[in-house]
C-alpha positions as CSV (number, residue, x, y, z in Angstrom):
1,M,0.0,0.0,0.0
2,S,2.7,2.5,-1.0
3,V,4.8,4.0,-3.7
4,V,7.4,1.4,-4.8
5,K,11.0,2.3,-4.5
6,L,12.7,2.8,-7.8
7,K,16.3,3.0,-9.0
8,E,17.7,5.0,-11.9
9,V,19.6,2.8,-14.4
10,S,22.3,4.3,-16.6
11,I,23.8,2.1,-19.3
12,I,26.8,3.1,-21.5
13,G,28.2,0.9,-24.3
14,K,29.1,0.6,-27.9
15,L,26.4,1.2,-30.5
16,S,26.9,-2.3,-31.7
17,E,25.5,-3.5,-28.4
18,L,22.5,-1.2,-28.3
19,D,20.1,-3.7,-29.8
20,K,21.0,-6.4,-27.3
21,V,20.8,-4.0,-24.4
22,A,17.3,-2.8,-25.5
23,T,16.2,-6.5,-25.9
24,I,17.4,-7.4,-22.3
25,C,15.8,-4.3,-20.8
26,G,12.6,-4.8,-22.7
27,Q,12.2,-8.5,-22.0
28,S,12.7,-7.8,-18.3
29,N,9.2,-6.2,-18.4
30,I,10.3,-3.9,-15.5
31,F,12.3,-1.2,-17.4
32,H,10.7,2.2,-17.7
33,A,12.7,4.0,-20.5
34,D,13.4,7.8,-20.1
35,N,14.8,10.3,-22.5
36,A,18.6,10.2,-22.0
37,M,18.9,13.7,-23.5
38,T,17.1,15.2,-20.5
39,F,19.8,13.8,-18.3
40,Y,22.7,14.9,-20.5
41,A,21.2,18.1,-22.1
42,D,24.2,20.1,-20.9
43,T,26.7,17.8,-22.6
44,P,27.4,19.1,-26.1
45,D,28.8,15.9,-27.4
46,F,25.5,14.0,-27.0
47,T,23.0,13.8,-29.7
48,I,19.6,12.1,-30.2
49,Y,19.7,8.5,-31.5
50,N,17.6,8.9,-34.6
51,E,18.5,5.9,-36.8
52,E,15.8,4.2,-38.9
53,N,13.9,1.4,-37.3
54,P,15.0,-1.8,-39.2
55,Y,12.2,-3.9,-37.8
56,A,9.1,-1.9,-38.7
57,E,9.0,-2.6,-42.4
58,P,9.5,-6.4,-42.4
59,L,7.1,-6.7,-39.5
60,Q,4.4,-4.8,-41.4
61,Q,5.1,-6.8,-44.5
62,L,4.8,-10.1,-42.7
63,N,1.7,-9.0,-40.8
64,D,-0.1,-7.8,-43.9
65,A,0.8,-10.9,-45.8
66,V,-0.5,-13.2,-43.1
67,V,-3.8,-11.1,-42.9
68,K,-4.2,-11.5,-46.7
69,A,-3.7,-15.2,-46.3
70,K,-6.5,-15.2,-43.7
71,K,-4.2,-16.7,-41.0
72,T,-3.4,-15.5,-37.5
73,L,-0.1,-15.2,-35.7
74,T,-0.1,-15.0,-31.9
75,L,2.5,-13.1,-29.9
76,L,4.6,-15.4,-27.7
77,D,5.3,-14.4,-24.1
78,T,8.7,-12.8,-23.5
79,N,9.7,-15.8,-21.3
80,E,9.4,-17.9,-24.5
81,T,11.2,-15.5,-26.8
82,K,14.2,-15.3,-24.5
83,N,15.0,-18.8,-25.5
84,I,14.8,-18.1,-29.3
85,Y,18.1,-17.4,-31.0
86,L,17.7,-15.8,-34.5
87,E,20.1,-13.3,-36.1
88,N,18.5,-10.0,-37.0
89,E,19.4,-10.1,-40.6
90,A,18.3,-13.7,-41.1
91,M,15.0,-12.9,-39.3
92,I,14.3,-9.8,-41.4
93,D,15.2,-11.7,-44.7
94,Y,12.9,-14.6,-43.6
95,A,10.0,-12.2,-42.9
96,K,10.5,-10.4,-46.3
97,N,10.8,-13.7,-48.2
98,I,7.6,-15.2,-46.6
99,A,5.7,-12.0,-47.3
100,H,6.9,-11.9,-50.9
101,R,5.8,-15.5,-51.5
102,I,2.4,-14.9,-50.0
103,N,1.9,-11.6,-51.8
104,E,2.8,-13.2,-55.2
105,W,0.3,-16.1,-54.5
106,E,-2.3,-13.5,-53.5
107,K,-1.8,-11.6,-56.8
108,Q,-2.2,-14.8,-58.8
109,K,-5.2,-15.8,-56.7
110,K,-6.8,-12.4,-57.2
111,K,-6.2,-12.5,-60.9
112,A,-7.8,-16.0,-61.1
113,E,-10.7,-15.0,-58.9
114,D,-11.4,-12.0,-61.2
115,K,-11.4,-14.4,-64.2
116,I,-13.7,-16.7,-62.4
117,N,-16.2,-13.9,-61.7
118,E,-15.9,-12.8,-65.3
119,Y,-16.5,-16.3,-66.7
120,T,-19.4,-16.8,-64.3
121,T,-21.1,-13.7,-65.5
122,I,-20.8,-14.8,-69.1
123,I,-22.1,-18.3,-68.3
124,D,-25.1,-16.8,-66.4
125,D,-25.9,-14.4,-69.3
126,M,-25.4,-16.9,-72.1
127,G,-27.4,-19.6,-70.2
128,H,-30.6,-17.7,-70.9
129,F,-30.0,-18.0,-74.7
130,V,-29.1,-21.7,-74.9
131,G,-31.3,-23.5,-77.4
132,L,-31.8,-20.6,-79.8
133,N,-29.7,-22.3,-82.4
134,L,-27.8,-19.1,-83.2
135,N,-24.3,-18.4,-84.3
136,L,-23.2,-15.2,-82.6
137,E,-20.5,-14.6,-85.1
138,E,-23.1,-14.5,-87.9
139,V,-25.5,-12.5,-85.8
140,N,-22.9,-9.8,-85.0
141,S,-21.9,-9.6,-88.6
142,C,-25.3,-8.7,-90.0
143,E,-25.3,-5.6,-92.2
144,Y,-29.0,-4.8,-92.3
145,V,-30.4,-6.2,-89.1
146,Q,-29.5,-5.2,-85.5
147,V,-29.9,-7.8,-82.7
148,R,-29.9,-6.9,-78.9
149,F,-29.7,-9.6,-76.2
150,G,-30.8,-8.7,-72.7
151,A,-33.5,-8.8,-70.0
152,L,-36.8,-7.0,-69.7
153,P,-38.5,-6.4,-66.3
154,K,-41.6,-8.6,-66.1
155,E,-43.8,-5.7,-65.1
156,N,-43.1,-4.0,-68.5
157,L,-44.1,-7.0,-70.7
158,E,-47.6,-5.7,-71.0
159,K,-46.3,-2.3,-72.1
160,L,-44.4,-4.1,-74.9
161,A,-47.8,-5.2,-76.3
162,V,-48.5,-1.6,-77.3
163,Y,-46.0,-2.0,-80.0
164,K,-47.3,-5.3,-81.5
165,D,-48.4,-3.5,-84.7
166,N,-45.0,-2.0,-85.2
167,P,-43.2,-4.4,-87.7
168,N,-39.8,-3.1,-86.6
169,V,-40.3,-4.2,-83.0
170,I,-39.7,-8.0,-82.8
171,F,-39.0,-9.5,-79.3
172,T,-38.2,-13.1,-78.9
173,P,-38.5,-14.4,-75.3
174,C,-36.2,-17.0,-73.8
175,T,-36.0,-17.8,-70.1
176,T,-37.4,-16.1,-67.1
177,D,-36.5,-15.6,-63.5
178,E,-38.1,-13.9,-60.6
179,K,-37.7,-10.3,-62.0
180,Y,-36.9,-10.5,-65.7
181,Q,-37.9,-11.9,-69.0
182,W,-34.8,-12.7,-70.9
183,G,-34.8,-12.5,-74.7
184,L,-33.6,-10.6,-77.7
185,Y,-35.1,-8.2,-80.2
186,F,-34.5,-7.7,-83.9
187,T,-34.8,-4.5,-85.9
188,P,-33.6,-3.1,-89.2
189,I,-30.5,-0.9,-89.1
190,I,-32.4,2.1,-90.3
191,T,-34.9,2.0,-87.4
192,A,-32.4,0.8,-84.8
193,A,-32.2,4.1,-83.0
194,E,-36.0,4.4,-82.7
195,V,-36.4,0.8,-81.5
196,D,-33.5,1.2,-79.0
197,R,-35.3,4.2,-77.5
198,I,-38.5,2.1,-77.1
199,F,-36.8,-0.7,-75.3
200,S,-34.8,1.7,-73.2
201,S,-38.0,3.3,-72.0
202,L,-39.1,-0.2,-71.0
203,K,-35.9,-0.5,-69.0
204,F,-34.5,-3.3,-71.2
205,E,-31.0,-4.2,-69.8
206,T,-28.7,-5.1,-72.7
207,V,-26.1,-7.9,-72.4
208,N,-23.0,-7.3,-74.6
209,L,-22.1,-10.5,-76.5
210,K,-20.3,-9.0,-79.5
211,E,-16.9,-10.4,-78.5
212,L,-18.3,-14.0,-78.4
213,Q,-18.3,-16.4,-81.3
214,G,-20.2,-19.6,-82.0
215,S,-23.4,-21.0,-80.6
216,P,-24.5,-20.2,-77.0
217,E,-24.1,-23.9,-76.2
218,A,-20.6,-24.0,-77.4
219,I,-19.7,-20.7,-75.8
220,V,-21.1,-21.9,-72.4
221,A,-19.1,-25.1,-72.6
222,D,-15.9,-23.3,-73.6
223,I,-16.2,-20.6,-70.9
224,R,-17.1,-23.3,-68.2
225,A,-13.9,-25.1,-69.1
226,K,-11.9,-21.9,-68.7
227,R,-13.6,-21.2,-65.4
228,D,-12.8,-24.7,-64.1
229,A,-9.2,-24.1,-65.0
230,Q,-9.0,-20.9,-63.0
231,I,-10.8,-22.6,-60.1
232,A,-8.0,-25.2,-60.2
233,V,-5.5,-22.4,-60.1
234,V,-7.1,-21.0,-56.9
235,K,-7.2,-24.4,-55.3
236,E,-3.6,-25.0,-56.1
237,I,-2.6,-21.6,-54.6
238,E,-4.6,-22.3,-51.5
239,T,-3.0,-25.8,-51.2
240,S,0.4,-24.2,-51.5
241,M,-0.5,-21.6,-48.8
242,D,-1.7,-24.3,-46.5
243,A,1.4,-26.4,-47.0
244,L,3.6,-23.3,-46.3
245,W,1.6,-22.6,-43.2
246,R,1.9,-26.2,-41.9
247,K,5.6,-26.1,-42.6
248,E,6.5,-22.6,-41.4
249,A,3.8,-21.6,-38.9
250,T,6.0,-22.3,-35.9
251,K,9.0,-20.4,-37.2
252,M,6.7,-17.6,-38.5
253,Q,5.3,-17.2,-35.0
254,K,8.7,-17.0,-33.5
255,V,9.9,-14.4,-36.1
256,F,6.7,-12.4,-35.7
257,S,7.1,-12.3,-31.9
258,L,10.7,-11.4,-32.1
259,L,10.1,-8.7,-34.7
260,T,7.2,-7.3,-32.7
261,E,9.4,-7.1,-29.6
262,K,12.4,-5.7,-31.4
263,N,10.1,-3.0,-33.0
264,V,8.6,-2.1,-29.6
265,Y,12.1,-2.0,-27.9
266,F,13.6,0.1,-30.7
267,N,10.8,2.7,-30.6
268,S,10.6,2.8,-26.8
269,I,14.2,2.3,-25.7
270,C,16.6,3.0,-28.6
271,R,14.6,6.1,-29.6
272,N,15.2,7.5,-26.1
273,A,18.9,6.8,-26.1
274,A,21.6,9.4,-26.6
275,K,24.8,8.8,-28.6
276,Y,28.2,10.3,-28.9
277,D,30.8,9.0,-31.4
278,D,30.3,5.2,-31.5
279,K,28.8,4.9,-28.0
280,F,25.3,5.1,-26.6
281,V,23.6,6.0,-23.3
282,I,20.3,4.5,-22.1
283,V,18.6,5.8,-19.0
284,G,15.6,4.3,-17.3
285,W,13.9,3.2,-14.1
286,I,13.4,-0.2,-12.4
287,P,12.0,-1.3,-9.1
288,A,14.8,-1.4,-6.6
289,K,14.2,-5.1,-5.9
290,A,14.9,-6.0,-9.5
291,E,18.4,-4.5,-9.6
292,S,20.3,-7.7,-9.1
293,T,18.3,-9.5,-11.8
294,L,18.8,-6.8,-14.5
295,K,22.5,-6.4,-13.5
296,S,23.0,-10.1,-13.9
297,E,21.5,-10.1,-17.4
298,L,23.5,-7.0,-18.5
299,S,26.7,-8.5,-17.2
300,K,26.6,-11.0,-20.1
301,L,27.4,-8.1,-22.5
302,N,30.6,-6.2,-22.9
303,L,29.3,-2.8,-21.7
304,M,31.4,0.1,-20.6
305,E,29.3,1.1,-17.6
306,V,26.1,0.1,-15.8
307,S,25.1,2.2,-12.8
308,F,22.1,2.1,-10.4
309,K,21.2,5.1,-8.4
310,G,18.7,5.4,-5.7
311,G,17.6,7.7,-2.8
312,A,18.1,11.5,-3.0
313,E,20.4,11.2,-6.1
314,A,17.6,9.5,-8.1
315,K,14.9,11.9,-6.9
316,K,16.6,14.8,-8.6
317,H,15.5,13.4,-12.0
318,N,11.8,13.2,-11.2
319,P,11.3,9.4,-11.1
320,P,8.0,7.9,-12.3
321,T,5.6,6.5,-9.8
322,K,4.7,2.8,-9.3
323,I,2.1,2.2,-6.7
324,K,1.4,-1.1,-5.1
325,N,-1.8,-1.8,-3.2
326,A,-3.6,-4.8,-1.7
327,G,-6.1,-6.5,-3.8
328,I,-9.1,-4.9,-2.0
329,F,-7.8,-1.4,-2.7
330,R,-6.5,-1.9,-6.2
331,P,-9.8,-1.2,-8.0
332,F,-9.8,2.3,-6.6
333,E,-6.5,3.1,-8.4
334,F,-8.9,3.9,-11.3
335,F,-10.1,7.0,-9.5
336,V,-6.6,8.1,-8.6
337,D,-5.4,7.6,-12.2
338,M,-8.3,9.8,-13.4
339,Y,-7.1,12.7,-11.1
340,G,-3.4,12.2,-11.5
341,M,-0.6,10.0,-10.3
342,P,1.2,10.8,-7.0
343,N,4.7,12.0,-7.5
344,Y,7.5,9.7,-6.4
345,T,7.8,11.2,-2.8
346,E,4.0,11.7,-2.4
347,F,1.5,9.7,-0.3
348,D,-0.5,7.1,-2.3
349,P,-4.1,8.0,-1.6
350,T,-5.6,4.8,-3.0
351,P,-6.2,3.0,0.4
352,F,-7.7,6.1,1.9
353,V,-9.9,6.6,-1.2
354,A,-11.0,3.0,-1.1
355,I,-12.1,3.1,2.5
356,T,-13.8,6.5,2.5
357,Y,-15.4,6.0,-0.9
358,T,-16.9,2.7,0.1
359,I,-18.2,4.0,3.4
360,L,-19.7,7.1,1.9
361,F,-21.3,5.2,-0.9
362,G,-22.8,2.7,1.7
363,I,-24.1,5.6,3.9
364,M,-25.7,7.4,0.9
365,F,-27.2,4.4,-0.7
366,G,-28.1,1.9,2.0
367,D,-30.3,-1.0,0.9
368,L,-29.9,-4.6,1.8
369,G,-31.6,-5.7,-1.5
370,Q,-30.3,-3.2,-4.0
371,G,-26.8,-3.3,-2.7
372,P,-26.0,-6.9,-3.6
373,C,-27.6,-6.3,-7.0
374,I,-25.2,-3.5,-7.6
375,A,-22.3,-5.7,-6.6
376,I,-23.4,-8.4,-9.0
377,V,-23.9,-6.0,-11.8
378,G,-20.4,-4.5,-11.1
379,Y,-18.9,-8.0,-11.2
380,L,-20.6,-8.7,-14.6
381,M,-19.4,-5.4,-16.0
382,W,-15.8,-6.3,-15.1
383,K,-16.1,-10.0,-16.1
384,F,-17.5,-9.5,-19.6
385,K,-16.7,-5.8,-20.5
386,K,-13.5,-5.3,-18.5
387,M,-15.0,-1.9,-17.2
388,A,-12.8,-0.6,-14.4
389,I,-15.8,0.9,-12.6
390,G,-17.3,-2.6,-12.4
391,K,-14.7,-3.6,-9.8
392,V,-15.4,-0.5,-7.8
393,L,-19.1,-1.3,-7.6
394,I,-18.5,-4.6,-6.0
395,P,-17.3,-3.3,-2.6
396,C,-19.7,-0.4,-2.9
397,G,-22.6,-2.8,-3.3
398,I,-21.5,-4.7,-0.3
399,A,-21.2,-1.5,1.8
400,S,-24.7,-0.6,0.6
401,A,-26.1,-3.9,1.8
402,I,-24.4,-3.4,5.3
403,F,-25.9,0.1,5.8
404,G,-29.2,-1.2,4.4
405,L,-29.1,-3.7,7.2
406,I,-28.6,-0.8,9.7
407,Y,-31.4,1.3,8.1
408,G,-33.8,-1.8,7.8
409,S,-34.4,-1.3,4.1
410,V,-34.8,-4.2,1.7
411,F,-35.7,-3.2,-1.9
412,G,-37.6,-0.3,-0.2
413,F,-39.5,-2.5,2.2
414,E,-39.0,-0.9,5.5
415,E,-40.6,-3.5,7.8
416,W,-39.2,-6.8,6.6
417,L,-36.3,-6.8,9.1
418,N,-38.3,-5.5,12.1
419,P,-38.8,-9.0,13.6
420,M,-35.0,-9.6,13.5
421,Y,-34.4,-6.3,15.3
422,E,-37.0,-7.2,17.9
423,A,-35.4,-10.6,18.4
424,M,-32.0,-9.0,18.9
425,G,-33.4,-6.5,21.3
426,I,-32.3,-3.4,19.3
427,A,-35.6,-2.3,17.9
428,G,-36.4,1.3,18.4
429,A,-39.7,3.2,18.5
430,H,-40.4,2.3,14.9
431,G,-39.3,-1.3,15.1
432,K,-35.8,-0.7,13.8
433,P,-32.6,1.0,15.2
434,I,-32.7,3.8,12.7
435,H,-35.9,5.0,11.0
436,V,-34.6,7.4,8.3
437,M,-37.9,9.2,7.6
438,D,-38.5,10.0,11.3
439,G,-38.1,13.7,11.8
440,A,-35.7,13.5,14.8
441,T,-33.7,10.8,13.1
442,S,-33.4,12.8,9.9
443,Q,-32.0,15.8,11.8
444,M,-29.5,13.5,13.6
445,I,-28.4,12.0,10.2
446,I,-27.7,15.5,8.8
447,Y,-25.6,16.5,11.9
448,A,-23.8,13.1,11.9
449,T,-22.8,13.3,8.3
450,I,-21.4,16.8,8.7
451,A,-19.5,15.6,11.8
452,F,-18.2,12.6,9.8
453,G,-17.1,14.9,7.0
454,A,-15.3,17.1,9.4
455,V,-13.4,14.1,10.8
456,L,-12.5,13.0,7.2
457,I,-11.2,16.5,6.5
458,L,-9.0,16.4,9.7
459,I,-7.7,13.0,8.7
460,A,-6.9,14.3,5.2
461,M,-5.0,17.2,6.8
462,I,-2.9,14.8,8.9
463,I,-2.1,12.8,5.8
464,G,-1.2,16.1,4.0
465,I,1.1,17.1,6.9
466,I,3.0,13.8,6.9
467,S,3.3,13.9,3.1
468,G,4.5,17.5,3.1
469,I,7.2,16.8,5.7
470,K,8.2,13.7,3.7
471,Q,8.6,15.8,0.5
472,G,10.4,18.7,2.4
473,H,7.5,21.1,1.8
474,L,7.7,22.6,5.3
475,E,5.9,25.8,4.5
476,H,2.8,23.9,3.5
477,A,3.2,21.1,6.1
478,L,3.6,23.4,9.1
479,F,2.0,26.7,8.3
480,G,-0.5,26.0,5.4
481,E,-4.2,26.0,5.7
482,S,-4.1,22.2,5.6
483,G,-0.8,22.0,7.6
484,V,-0.2,21.8,11.3
485,A,-1.5,25.4,11.8
486,G,-4.5,24.8,9.6
487,F,-5.3,21.5,11.4
488,V,-5.2,23.2,14.8
489,L,-7.3,26.1,13.6
490,Y,-9.9,23.9,11.9
491,A,-10.1,21.6,14.9
492,S,-10.4,24.6,17.2
493,I,-13.2,26.0,15.2
494,L,-15.0,22.7,15.4
495,C,-14.5,22.6,19.2
496,V,-15.8,26.2,19.6
497,V,-18.9,25.4,17.4
498,L,-19.5,22.2,19.4
499,D,-19.1,24.1,22.6
500,M,-21.6,26.7,21.5
501,V,-24.1,24.1,20.3
502,L,-23.8,22.0,23.5
503,G,-23.6,25.0,25.8
504,T,-20.7,23.6,27.8
505,Q,-17.4,25.1,28.9
506,I,-14.1,23.7,27.7
507,T,-12.3,22.0,30.6
508,T,-8.5,21.5,30.6
509,F,-6.1,19.5,32.8
510,G,-5.4,22.7,34.7
511,G,-9.1,23.4,35.5
512,N,-11.7,25.7,34.0
513,V,-10.4,28.5,31.8
514,S,-12.4,31.4,30.5
515,Q,-14.0,31.0,27.1
516,G,-12.3,34.1,25.6
517,L,-8.8,33.0,26.5
518,W,-9.4,29.6,24.9
519,Y,-10.8,31.2,21.8
520,G,-7.6,33.3,21.6
521,L,-5.2,30.4,22.1
522,L,-6.9,27.8,20.0
523,C,-7.8,30.1,17.0
524,G,-5.5,33.1,17.3
525,V,-2.1,31.4,17.4
526,P,-2.5,29.2,14.3
527,L,-4.2,32.1,12.5
528,V,-1.1,34.2,13.0
529,L,1.1,31.4,11.9
530,I,-0.9,31.0,8.7
531,L,-0.7,34.8,8.2
532,L,3.1,34.6,8.4
533,K,3.3,31.4,6.3
534,G,5.2,33.1,3.5
535,I,7.9,34.2,5.9
536,L,8.1,31.3,8.3
537,G,8.1,28.7,5.6
538,P,11.2,29.9,3.7
539,L,13.0,30.4,7.0
540,C,12.3,26.7,8.0
541,E,13.4,25.5,4.6
542,G,16.7,27.5,4.8
543,N,15.7,29.9,2.1
544,K,17.6,33.2,2.5
545,N,15.1,35.1,0.3
546,W,12.4,35.0,3.0
547,K,11.6,38.7,3.0
548,P,8.7,39.8,0.9
549,D,9.3,42.6,-1.7
550,S,6.5,44.7,-0.1
551,W,5.3,44.1,3.5
552,G,2.0,45.9,2.8
553,D,1.3,43.8,-0.3
554,Y,2.2,40.7,1.5
555,F,-0.1,41.2,4.5
556,M,-2.9,42.4,2.2
557,Q,-2.7,39.3,0.0
558,S,-2.4,37.0,3.1
559,I,-5.5,38.5,4.7
560,F,-7.5,37.9,1.5
561,E,-6.1,34.3,1.4
562,I,-7.3,33.8,5.0
563,I,-10.7,35.0,4.1
564,V,-10.8,32.5,1.2
565,M,-9.5,29.8,3.6
566,F,-12.4,30.4,6.0
567,I,-14.9,30.2,3.1
568,D,-13.3,27.0,2.0
569,Y,-13.4,25.5,5.5
570,L,-17.1,26.3,5.6
571,A,-17.9,25.1,2.1
572,N,-15.9,21.9,2.4
573,T,-17.6,21.0,5.7
574,M,-21.1,21.8,4.6
575,S,-20.5,19.9,1.4
576,F,-20.9,16.7,3.4
577,L,-24.5,17.7,3.8
578,R,-25.1,15.9,0.6
579,V,-24.2,12.6,2.3
580,G,-27.1,12.9,4.7
581,A,-29.3,14.4,2.0
582,F,-28.9,11.3,-0.2
583,V,-29.8,9.0,2.8
584,L,-33.2,10.8,2.9
585,V,-33.4,11.0,-1.0
586,H,-33.2,7.2,-1.2
587,A,-35.9,6.7,1.3
588,G,-38.1,9.4,-0.3
589,M,-37.7,7.9,-3.8
590,M,-38.7,4.4,-2.6
591,L,-41.6,6.0,-0.7
592,V,-42.8,7.4,-4.1
593,V,-42.4,4.0,-5.7
594,F,-44.6,2.3,-3.1
595,T,-47.1,5.1,-3.2
596,L,-47.6,4.5,-6.9
597,A,-47.6,0.7,-6.5
598,E,-50.3,0.8,-3.9
599,M,-52.6,2.4,-6.4
600,L,-52.6,-0.8,-8.4
601,P,-53.8,-4.2,-7.3
602,H,-51.9,-7.5,-7.1
603,V,-49.7,-7.9,-10.3
604,G,-49.7,-4.2,-10.9
605,F,-48.2,-3.7,-7.5
606,V,-45.4,-6.2,-8.1
607,I,-44.6,-4.7,-11.6
608,I,-44.4,-1.1,-10.2
609,V,-42.2,-2.2,-7.3
610,I,-39.8,-4.1,-9.6
611,I,-39.6,-1.3,-12.2
612,G,-39.3,1.3,-9.5
613,N,-36.4,-0.6,-7.8
614,I,-34.6,-0.8,-11.1
615,I,-35.0,2.9,-11.9
616,V,-34.0,4.0,-8.4
617,S,-31.0,1.6,-8.3
618,V,-29.6,2.8,-11.7
619,L,-30.3,6.5,-11.2
620,E,-29.2,6.7,-7.6
621,C,-26.1,4.5,-8.1
622,L,-25.0,6.9,-10.9
623,L,-25.7,10.0,-8.8
624,V,-24.1,8.6,-5.6
625,C,-20.9,7.5,-7.5
626,I,-20.5,11.0,-8.9
627,Q,-21.3,12.8,-5.6
628,V,-18.9,10.6,-3.6
629,L,-16.2,11.1,-6.2
630,R,-16.8,14.8,-6.0
631,L,-16.3,14.8,-2.2
632,E,-13.0,12.8,-2.7
633,Y,-11.6,15.2,-5.3
634,Y,-12.8,18.6,-4.1
635,E,-13.1,18.2,-0.3
636,L,-10.3,15.8,0.5
637,F,-7.7,15.6,-2.2
638,C,-7.0,19.3,-2.0
639,R,-5.8,18.7,1.6
640,Y,-3.1,16.1,0.9
641,F,-2.8,15.2,-2.7
642,D,-1.1,17.0,-5.6
643,G,-1.2,14.3,-8.3
644,S,1.6,15.8,-10.4
645,G,3.5,12.5,-10.8
646,R,4.0,10.4,-13.9
647,K,3.0,6.7,-14.1
648,F,5.7,4.0,-14.1
649,E,5.1,2.3,-17.5
650,P,7.7,-0.4,-18.2
651,V,8.4,-1.2,-21.8
652,T,6.7,-4.4,-22.8
653,A,5.6,-6.2,-25.9
654,K,3.0,-8.2,-24.0
655,I,-0.7,-8.0,-25.0
656,T,-2.5,-6.7,-21.9
657,E,-6.2,-6.6,-21.3
């Protein structure tokens, strides 16, 4: 449940070893590559490594060829590829050769398939004219008569009868199908234009048979033989492809996996390297625990220098952040990632978010029936859709069920659990420990949620103080509005308000002290410290430039900041009113559902209750998720979390979900 300790890795060697180093670092799956030029920007001899990626083109060619062949290559795990030994040039040549063979076959196959389609069209067209005892060569050579072959829509056959007295319009029908009457028409050359217009108006679709010679029967037989020959070509090519796949599939998978890895490692590691003369420098980050493993692998190469830096020296270069949380907290990393990663020296808020978010959700949406349904839906969302919010809804649904047990609400039925409470001896005036809709209880819920919010704000301040001291931000940690001074001031204000509400006098170990003196001590001292934050902070941090440029401007600005701070204190605290409000909203919405259901008898009652529960569950779950997240981000995160870090993202060629 913390930020994992990292070490900065610096590797120097000959350019001839760069590919091997990148492969070792990449296959480790724990190496976060950084831009080496940011570490050596002040060194004039260093330049960016901008060589062309030799693996991208052969990998793309191989992948495209395999896709064309309708085959699939899977990516081997890095643990398997570590044991594969192939020279880069041989691997690249192999990929290009395989791609070339498949592409040539695909070109031949495409050409044959085009011919098959062409021949099939001719066969289909000519099939309608088989049995006419015609010679197309003679027909097409007629000097005084024009012949048109084609198809006439059936709905236009009756219209053709209009021209039966026209001696120049002679239509000979052949075969029919669902839509068309196939046939041909004759006309003298001198009237061809007029007759063509007539058949065009009847939507006659002409078939061009001028390039064909012989009888339709002979043409169909000849074309069918040619089509069969092309079909044989396609089958032969597919057989060759299948044979190639059976023979080379294993090696192709190895080459594909290695090329994919090499391509990723080149783009992610080599591109971030710096070079000078014939040497390279790679800089990155690894978990501190992995130092010995990576050092052992790199020792197999003839490198000039491999160094591992940790602690304060590594922190100078803004390390990325790798967080590690227990399984029950891990789903809530989703919310932290949305806001921003903690920096390397910052507190990881995930556990605190997980606990507070779950509790607040349960308080605001407490129902023993709807809660488990939400948990089940969340599980299904994660199981089948891999939605991160689904894993968050599982503990939230459980919390909803727990608080539903306290409220005595099951799918909106408020009396079902009363016998259990009575048997346990904890039943109140209304048959349950807490009756949300009771006037006195509602008021108590509102006060309790405000108090709970104030406690969460105080806890957030404590976390912020610890985090600030850890990062060396003493000004914020000691004198900020969320630092030690702010904590004392806010806690004191809460005590004063509580004292005024309860009408009691604060008592100390030394006896009773006047109210005015306590007000001055508890509120005045931290207020002065906050006012002088801009002066005391730099002094504590050893900054010699602690004096403001203008004392008047400084105090004027500080006074306005204190006014804003008091407004924020009030707004942040009162914002937790929404927690209690949603407790009442849930009960009110279910009351509306049952009021509508009672207007209908029997089956209607059941239907309304079921539909109402679904609508309320979906709507309120959405609203509560948003409102609790708002409380986390705006009321708590501002006290202890900056979120200015960058995520630790190790270079990997693995396919992740």
